[in-house]
C-alpha positions in Angstrom: 126.5 61.8 128.0 124.7 63.1 124.9 120.9 63.0 125.0 119.3 61.6 121.9 116.5 63.6 120.2 114.0 62.3 117.7 114.1 64.1 114.3 112.7 63.4 110.8 115.5 62.2 108.6 116.5 64.3 105.7 118.6 61.6 104.1 116.8 58.3 104.8 113.3 59.3 103.7 110.7 57.9 101.5 107.9 60.4 102.3 108.5 62.6 105.2 111.4 61.0 107.0 109.4 59.8 110.0 110.5 56.1 109.7 114.1 57.0 108.9 114.2 59.3 112.0 112.7 56.6 114.2 115.3 54.1 112.8 118.1 56.5 113.7 116.7 57.2 117.2 116.1 53.5 118.0 119.3 52.2 116.1 117.1 49.9 114.0 117.0 49.5 110.3 114.3 51.9 108.9 113.0 49.2 106.6 111.9 47.2 109.6 110.1 50.2 111.0 108.4 50.9 107.6 107.2 47.2 107.6 105.9 47.3 111.1 104.2 50.6 110.4 102.6 49.1 107.2 101.3 46.2 109.2 99.8 48.6 111.9 98.1 50.7 109.2 96.6 47.6 107.5 95.4 45.8 110.7 94.1 48.9 112.4 92.3 50.3 109.5 93.9 53.0 107.2 92.5 56.1 108.9 94.1 55.8 112.4 97.5 54.8 111.1 97.6 57.5 108.5 96.2 60.1 110.9 99.1 59.4 113.4 101.7 59.6 110.5 100.3 62.9 109.4 100.3 64.2 112.9 104.0 63.0 113.4 104.9 65.1 110.3 103.9 68.2 112.1 105.0 67.2 115.7 108.5 65.8 115.0 110.9 68.5 113.7 113.1 67.9 110.7 116.8 67.4 111.5 118.9 70.5 110.9 122.3 70.3 109.2 125.0 71.0 111.7 
């Protein structure tokens, strides 16, 4: 059984590929993840949501071409 790993997407990206990578990892449409993320950012205040997104850019590695 192959283990899944979370990567930032190189192909399905708008800014850094975080939502595209989460969509691939969870087998969910990345558009849904982007909409949920937008709601989280709006309802929690912009600073916490953007801070988490910026941290995710540095923590989650970009997918390498195989």
